[in-house]
N, CA and C of each residue as an Amber inpcrd file, in Angstrom:
protein
   432
  -7.8490000  29.5480000  24.2870000  -6.7430000  29.5060000  23.3660000
  -6.6150000  28.0840000  22.8130000  -6.5790000  27.9760000  21.5090000
  -6.4580000  26.6720000  20.8630000  -4.9940000  26.3040000  20.6940000
  -4.6540000  25.1450000  21.1550000  -3.2920000  24.6450000  20.9600000
  -3.3530000  23.3690000  20.1440000  -2.3400000  23.1670000  19.3810000
  -2.2730000  21.9630000  18.5650000  -1.4740000  20.9290000  19.3370000
  -2.1030000  19.8080000  19.5570000  -1.4210000  18.7440000  20.2890000
  -0.6530000  17.8780000  19.2930000   0.4410000  17.2930000  19.7210000
   1.2070000  16.4230000  18.8240000   0.4120000  15.1630000  18.5070000
   0.7000000  14.5450000  17.3730000  -0.0270000  13.3170000  17.0360000
   0.2790000  12.2190000  18.0410000  -0.6240000  11.2780000  18.1770000
  -0.3830000  10.1700000  19.1100000   0.8880000   9.4150000  18.7310000
   1.4680000   8.7770000  19.7000000   2.7400000   8.0900000  19.4890000
   2.6210000   6.9450000  18.4880000   1.4230000   6.3700000  18.3210000
   1.2990000   5.2360000  17.4130000   1.3430000   5.6460000  15.9440000
   1.3680000   6.9380000  15.6310000   1.4790000   7.3860000  14.2520000
   2.9300000   7.5400000  13.8150000   3.8470000   7.5530000  14.7360000
   5.2530000   7.6960000  14.3730000   5.8290000   6.3230000  14.0480000
   6.8010000   6.2920000  13.1250000   7.3890000   4.9900000  12.8080000
   8.1750000   4.4590000  13.9920000   8.2070000   3.1630000  14.1460000
   8.9460000   2.5960000  15.2760000  10.4370000   2.8300000  15.1060000
  11.1500000   3.0340000  16.1930000  12.5970000   3.1840000  16.0910000
  13.2300000   1.9080000  15.5550000  14.2930000   2.0690000  14.8120000
  14.9440000   0.9180000  14.2010000  15.4700000  -0.0400000  15.2610000
  15.8920000   0.4780000  16.4110000  16.4490000  -0.3700000  17.4610000
  15.4120000  -1.3470000  18.0070000  14.1360000  -0.9870000  17.9640000
  13.0820000  -1.8520000  18.5020000  12.5090000  -2.8090000  17.4640000
  13.0020000  -2.7520000  16.2380000  12.4420000  -3.5870000  15.1810000
  13.1810000  -4.9180000  15.1070000  12.4890000  -5.9170000  14.5820000
  13.0960000  -7.2370000  14.4240000  14.1960000  -7.1800000  13.3640000
  15.1020000  -8.1210000  13.4310000  16.2570000  -8.1440000  12.5430000
  15.8330000  -8.2570000  11.0770000  14.8540000  -9.1120000  10.7890000
  14.4300000  -9.2940000   9.4000000  13.7500000  -8.0410000   8.8470000
  13.1040000  -7.2650000   9.6840000  12.4890000  -6.0100000   9.2410000
  13.5730000  -4.9870000   8.9130000  14.5890000  -4.9180000   9.7470000
  15.7110000  -4.0070000   9.4960000  16.4490000  -4.4200000   8.2290000
  16.6140000  -5.7250000   8.0260000  17.2900000  -6.2080000   6.8230000
  16.5410000  -5.8110000   5.5590000  15.2170000  -5.9630000   5.5530000
  14.4500000  -5.5860000   4.3610000  14.4990000  -4.0800000   4.1360000
  14.5750000  -3.3140000   5.2020000  14.7050000  -1.8570000   5.0700000
  16.0350000  -1.4990000   4.4110000  17.1120000  -2.1180000   4.8820000
  18.4350000  -1.8570000   4.3110000  18.4820000  -2.3070000   2.8510000
  17.8790000  -3.4370000   2.5570000  17.8450000  -3.9450000   1.1890000
  17.0600000  -3.0070000   0.2710000  15.9520000  -2.4860000   0.7520000
  15.1460000  -1.5660000  -0.0570000  15.8950000  -0.2630000  -0.3180000
  16.4790000   0.3130000   0.7100000  17.2200000   1.5640000   0.5390000
  18.4350000   1.3450000  -0.3550000  19.1320000   0.2450000  -0.1650000
  20.3040000  -0.0490000  -0.9840000  19.9690000  -0.2460000  -2.4480000
  18.8970000  -0.9740000  -2.7340000  18.5310000  -1.1890000  -4.1330000
  17.9900000   0.0900000  -4.7730000  17.3220000   0.9370000  -4.0020000
  16.8750000   2.2240000  -4.5400000  18.0780000   3.1160000  -4.8580000
  19.0430000   3.1720000  -3.9520000  20.2610000   3.9340000  -4.2240000
  21.0110000   3.3510000  -5.4190000  21.0220000   2.0310000  -5.5470000
  21.6440000   1.3860000  -6.6930000  20.9650000   1.7630000  -8.0030000
  19.6330000   1.8160000  -8.0040000  18.9030000   2.2310000  -9.2060000
  19.2160000   3.6750000  -9.5840000  19.3000000   4.5400000  -8.5950000
  19.6280000   5.9450000  -8.8630000  21.0320000   6.0600000  -9.4470000
  21.9900000   5.4010000  -8.8110000  23.3780000   5.4630000  -9.2890000
  23.5130000   4.8360000 -10.6780000  22.8670000   3.7040000 -10.8930000
  22.9310000   3.0500000 -12.1940000  22.3220000   3.9210000 -13.2800000
  21.1600000   4.5090000 -13.0080000  20.5120000   5.3610000 -14.0030000
  21.3650000   6.5530000 -14.3920000  21.9810000   7.1810000 -13.4150000
  22.8460000   8.3290000 -13.7100000  24.1020000   7.9000000 -14.4660000
  24.7640000   6.8660000 -13.9830000  25.9890000   6.4140000 -14.6400000
  25.7180000   5.9170000 -16.0530000  24.6220000   5.2200000 -16.2310000
  24.2620000   4.6630000 -17.5350000  24.0470000   5.7700000 -18.5560000
  23.2330000   6.7540000 -18.2200000  22.8610000   7.7840000 -19.1910000
  23.8830000   8.9040000 -19.3300000  24.8000000   9.0230000 -18.3820000
  25.7900000  10.0970000 -18.4790000  27.1600000   9.6030000 -18.9290000
  27.5780000   8.3650000 -18.5370000  28.9400000   7.9400000 -18.8400000
  29.0460000   6.5760000 -19.5020000  28.3740000   5.5770000 -18.9550000
  28.6300000   4.1960000 -19.3800000  28.1390000   3.8790000 -20.7910000
  26.8980000   4.1810000 -21.0960000  26.3320000   3.8690000 -22.4080000
  25.2070000   4.8440000 -22.7510000  25.4940000   6.1480000 -22.8590000
  24.4350000   7.1050000 -23.1730000  23.9300000   6.9250000 -24.6040000
  22.7180000   7.3900000 -24.8590000  22.1650000   7.2950000 -26.2040000
  22.9630000   8.1460000 -27.1880000  23.4770000   9.2740000 -26.7210000
  24.3290000  10.1370000 -27.5370000  25.6590000  10.3160000 -26.8070000
  26.7450000  10.4490000 -27.5530000  28.0360000  10.6690000 -26.8840000
  28.0120000  11.9320000 -26.0220000  28.5750000  11.8220000 -24.8380000
  28.6180000  12.9520000 -23.9160000  27.4700000  12.9890000 -22.9300000
  26.5680000  12.0450000 -22.9990000  25.4490000  12.0010000 -22.0640000
  24.1740000  12.5440000 -22.6660000  23.0540000  12.1870000 -22.0650000
  21.7520000  12.6280000 -22.5550000  20.9010000  13.1480000 -21.4030000
  19.8480000  13.8390000 -21.7880000  18.8870000  14.3270000 -20.7980000
  18.0300000  13.2000000 -20.2350000  18.1910000  12.0160000 -20.7830000
  17.4360000  10.8730000 -20.2720000  17.8310000  10.5370000 -18.8330000
  18.9110000  11.1310000 -18.3530000  19.3420000  10.9110000 -16.9720000
  18.3380000  11.4550000 -15.9670000  17.4510000  12.3470000 -16.4020000
  16.4510000  12.8840000 -15.4650000  15.4050000  11.8450000 -15.0800000
  15.4730000  10.6800000 -15.7280000  14.5250000   9.6120000 -15.3660000
  14.7060000   9.1430000 -13.9300000  15.8470000   9.4570000 -13.3180000
  16.0810000   9.0310000 -11.9390000  15.4610000   9.9840000 -10.9210000
  15.0000000  11.1420000 -11.3500000  14.4020000  12.0930000 -10.4030000
  13.2170000  11.5110000  -9.6340000  12.2840000  10.8000000 -10.2890000
  11.2020000  10.2020000  -9.4930000  11.6950000   9.1990000  -8.4560000
  12.8620000   8.6060000  -8.6830000  13.4150000   7.6680000  -7.6980000
  13.9730000   8.3870000  -6.4770000  14.3050000   9.6630000  -6.6290000
  14.8470000  10.4270000  -5.5000000  13.7460000  10.8300000  -4.5160000
  12.5140000  10.9280000  -4.9920000  11.4070000  11.3310000  -4.1160000
  11.1680000  10.3660000  -2.9600000  11.1200000   9.0560000  -3.1950000
  10.8330000   8.1600000  -2.0670000  12.0230000   7.9110000  -1.1530000
  13.1940000   8.3830000  -1.5120000  14.3750000   8.1060000  -0.7010000
  14.2220000   8.6280000   0.7270000  13.7020000   9.8320000   0.8680000
  13.5070000  10.3980000   2.2130000  12.5050000   9.5650000   3.0190000
  11.4290000   9.1330000   2.3860000  10.4200000   8.3230000   3.0770000
  10.9580000   6.9690000   3.5110000  11.7980000   6.3560000   2.6580000
  12.3900000   5.0790000   3.0420000  13.3780000   5.2560000   4.1840000
  14.1440000   6.3360000   4.1430000  15.1060000   6.5800000   5.2230000
  14.4060000   6.9140000   6.5380000  13.2280000   7.5380000   6.4570000
  12.4530000   7.8400000   7.6620000  11.5620000   6.6720000   8.0800000
  11.6100000   5.5830000   7.2960000  10.8880000   4.3500000   7.6120000
   9.3720000   4.5280000   7.5720000   8.8770000   5.2500000   6.6030000
   7.4310000   5.4630000   6.4660000   6.8080000   4.3230000   5.6750000
   5.8430000   3.6910000   6.2840000   5.2040000   2.5200000   5.6900000
   4.5490000   2.8420000   4.3480000   3.8990000   3.9850000   4.2470000
   3.2070000   4.3590000   3.0170000   4.1880000   4.4450000   1.8470000
   5.3900000   4.9270000   2.1040000   6.3880000   5.0490000   1.0370000
   6.7710000   3.6780000   0.5110000   6.9470000   2.7170000   1.3980000
   7.2740000   1.3650000   0.9470000   6.1820000   0.8160000   0.0360000
   4.9520000   1.1510000   0.3370000   3.8370000   0.6410000  -0.4590000
   3.8190000   1.2290000  -1.8600000   3.9760000   2.5640000  -1.9880000
   3.8730000   3.1230000  -3.3300000   5.1490000   2.9530000  -4.1360000
   6.2920000   2.7690000  -3.4790000   7.5220000   2.4840000  -4.2220000
   7.4260000   1.1130000  -4.8810000   6.7500000   0.1860000  -4.2260000
   6.6040000  -1.1410000  -4.8120000   5.7640000  -1.1110000  -6.0830000
   5.0070000  -0.0520000  -6.2930000   4.2720000   0.1270000  -7.5480000
   5.0860000   0.9350000  -8.5640000   5.7840000   1.9660000  -8.0980000
   6.5910000   2.8110000  -8.9790000   7.7070000   2.0250000  -9.6570000
   8.2730000   1.0730000  -8.9660000   9.4270000   0.3460000  -9.4700000
   9.1090000  -0.4360000 -10.7420000   7.8310000  -0.7530000 -10.9690000
   7.4740000  -1.5210000 -12.1680000   7.6640000  -0.7190000 -13.4460000
   7.6350000   0.6120000 -13.3830000   7.9450000   1.4220000 -14.5670000
   9.4010000   1.2390000 -14.9780000  10.2860000   1.2230000 -13.9970000
  11.7130000   1.0390000 -14.2670000  12.0180000  -0.4040000 -14.6700000
  11.2700000  -1.3430000 -14.1180000  11.4010000  -2.7370000 -14.5190000
  11.0550000  -2.8950000 -15.9980000   9.9530000  -2.2730000 -16.3990000
   9.5210000  -2.3570000 -17.7980000  10.5580000  -1.7430000 -18.7280000
  11.0820000  -0.5860000 -18.3510000  12.1230000   0.0340000 -19.1740000
  13.3450000  -0.8800000 -19.2710000  13.7340000  -1.4870000 -18.1790000
  14.8840000  -2.3870000 -18.1840000  14.6720000  -3.5930000 -19.0700000
  13.4880000  -4.1840000 -19.0340000  13.2020000  -5.3510000 -19.8680000
  13.2260000  -4.9650000 -21.3390000  12.6220000  -3.8340000 -21.6780000
  12.5920000  -3.3920000 -23.0800000  14.0110000  -3.1030000 -23.5770000
  14.7910000  -2.4210000 -22.7780000  16.1490000  -2.0770000 -23.2140000
  17.0760000  -3.2840000 -23.1800000  16.8350000  -4.2380000 -22.3080000
  17.6440000  -5.4600000 -22.3000000  17.3770000  -6.2840000 -23.5600000
  16.1650000  -6.2580000 -24.0230000  15.7760000  -7.0340000 -25.1940000
  16.2280000  -6.3630000 -26.4900000  16.2060000  -5.0030000 -26.5420000
  16.4170000  -4.3190000 -27.8100000  17.7340000  -3.5940000 -27.9800000
  18.4430000  -3.2850000 -26.9080000  19.6900000  -2.5320000 -27.0240000
  20.8800000  -3.4430000 -27.2920000  21.9800000  -2.8020000 -27.6740000
  23.2370000  -3.5230000 -27.8860000  24.0580000  -3.4810000 -26.6030000
  25.1250000  -4.2740000 -26.6130000  26.0280000  -4.2740000 -25.4780000
  26.7060000  -2.9280000 -25.3840000  26.9260000  -2.2860000 -24.2720000
  26.7350000  -2.6940000 -22.8800000  25.3750000  -2.2970000 -22.3120000
  24.5340000  -1.6340000 -23.1290000  23.2360000  -1.1980000 -22.6090000
  22.3620000  -2.3540000 -22.1650000  22.4200000  -3.4710000 -22.8970000
  21.5770000  -4.5970000 -22.4830000  22.0480000  -5.2070000 -21.1640000
  23.3560000  -5.1670000 -20.9030000  23.8650000  -5.6260000 -19.6030000
  23.4130000  -4.6880000 -18.4850000  23.5080000  -3.3940000 -18.7220000
  23.0580000  -2.4190000 -17.7230000  21.5540000  -2.5360000 -17.4810000
  20.8100000  -2.8130000 -18.5380000  19.3670000  -3.0050000 -18.3910000
  19.0660000  -4.2560000 -17.5590000  19.8560000  -5.2950000 -17.7450000
  19.6850000  -6.5000000 -16.9240000  19.9500000  -6.2230000 -15.4520000
  20.9610000  -5.4150000 -15.1840000  21.2370000  -5.0220000 -13.7940000
  20.0890000  -4.2010000 -13.2420000  19.5150000  -3.3270000 -14.0760000
  18.3680000  -2.5240000 -13.6460000  17.1840000  -3.4200000 -13.3070000
  16.9330000  -4.4210000 -14.1180000  15.8320000  -5.3600000 -13.8510000
  16.0720000  -6.0770000 -12.5230000  17.2960000  -6.5170000 -12.2980000
  17.6300000  -7.2010000 -11.0430000  17.4230000  -6.2780000  -9.8390000
  17.8520000  -5.0260000  -9.9470000  17.6540000  -4.0670000  -8.8530000
  16.1750000  -3.7780000  -8.6230000  15.3980000  -3.7140000  -9.6960000
  13.9590000  -3.4620000  -9.5620000  13.2560000  -4.6080000  -8.8440000
  13.5990000  -5.8280000  -9.2130000  12.9880000  -6.9860000  -8.5560000
  13.3980000  -7.0250000  -7.0770000  14.6600000  -6.7140000  -6.8080000
  15.1320000  -6.6790000  -5.4240000  14.3880000  -5.6190000  -4.6220000
  14.2100000  -4.4370000  -5.2110000  13.4930000  -3.3630000  -4.5280000
  12.0470000  -3.7500000  -4.2650000  11.3940000  -4.3470000  -5.2450000
  10.0020000  -4.7580000  -5.0510000   9.8730000  -5.7960000  -3.9410000
  10.7090000  -6.8160000  -3.9880000  10.6350000  -7.8730000  -2.9770000
  10.9450000  -7.3020000  -1.5970000  11.9520000  -6.4340000  -1.5110000
  12.3160000  -5.8470000  -0.2180000  11.1760000  -4.9970000   0.3340000
  10.5290000  -4.2000000  -0.5130000   9.4150000  -3.3620000  -0.0470000
   8.2190000  -4.2050000   0.3800000   7.8810000  -5.1980000  -0.4370000
   6.7430000  -6.0500000  -0.1060000   6.9950000  -6.8250000   1.1920000
   8.1910000  -7.3780000   1.3270000   8.5130000  -8.1070000   2.5600000
   8.5770000  -7.1800000   3.7610000   9.1030000  -5.9800000   3.5560000
   9.1910000  -5.0400000   4.6660000   7.8020000  -4.7160000   5.2160000
   6.8750000  -4.4140000   4.3290000   5.5160000  -4.0920000   4.7710000
   4.8980000  -5.2800000   5.4870000   5.0110000  -6.4420000   4.8940000
   4.4020000  -7.6380000   5.4800000   5.0280000  -7.9790000   6.8370000
   6.3540000  -7.9970000   6.8970000   7.0330000  -8.3760000   8.1390000
   6.8630000  -7.3190000   9.2240000   6.8280000  -6.0670000   8.8190000
   6.6640000  -5.0040000   9.8170000   5.2710000  -5.0340000  10.4310000
   4.2500000  -5.2940000   9.6300000   2.8940000  -5.4140000  10.1760000
   2.7800000  -6.6450000  11.0780000   3.3950000  -7.7310000  10.6580000
   3.3720000  -8.9560000  11.4700000   4.1140000  -8.7350000  12.7880000
   5.2450000  -8.0320000  12.7230000   6.0260000  -7.7400000  13.9180000
   5.2580000  -6.8210000  14.8630000   4.5800000  -5.8230000  14.3060000
   3.8030000  -4.8990000  15.1340000   2.6330000  -5.6240000  15.8060000
   2.0080000  -6.5510000  15.0730000   0.8930000  -7.3110000  15.6520000
   1.3860000  -8.2190000  16.7760000   2.5600000  -8.8030000  16.5990000
   3.1070000  -9.7010000  17.6190000   3.5240000  -8.9360000  18.8770000
   3.9810000  -7.7230000  18.7200000   4.4040000  -6.9200000  19.8740000
   3.2260000  -6.4090000  20.6900000   2.1130000  -6.2220000  20.0490000
   0.9430000  -5.6860000  20.7490000   0.9270000  -4.1860000  20.7160000
  -0.2210000  -3.5860000  21.0070000  -0.3570000  -2.1400000  20.8750000
   0.4740000  -1.3460000  21.8810000   0.7010000  -1.8620000  23.0610000
   1.4400000  -1.0970000  24.0560000   2.9520000  -1.1460000  23.8210000
   3.4500000  -2.2330000  23.3200000   4.8830000  -2.3520000  23.1060000
   5.3340000  -1.7010000  21.8170000   4.4050000  -1.3920000  20.8910000
   4.7500000  -0.7280000  19.6470000   5.3250000   0.6550000  19.8890000
   4.7740000   1.3590000  20.8550000   5.1610000   2.7370000  21.1230000
   6.5670000   2.8120000  21.7130000   6.8900000   1.8770000  22.5870000
   8.1840000   1.9300000  23.2950000   9.3570000   1.7290000  22.3820000
């Protein structure tokens, strides 16, 4: 009889309690800035400064941002890596709209650019610090 064994313990993300403070901080910063981008995108296109009065379908641009939210909350390293690439699309949109739109859209676009840079830095630092922390702990202490 074939049974499926669970994956080795080293494939699961480390518990937050065992992680260094700076790694936890970058995780919170990444999740917070991603949630900020989602909230800003929805508020911007539906209430604050929509392209048409009453809101636009452009609010669906935040849907791709909702996909990595589960991975960031579950602390999956791969998600941090690809979010740091995805965020540049939103950065580009923010720069273009900050340069070409009128007030208040250009202010909202500036906030979007700031959130994008924060998300990128938080993801990049999280990956780097988490790998450094795991290397310092050693292979046996990573699991505990």
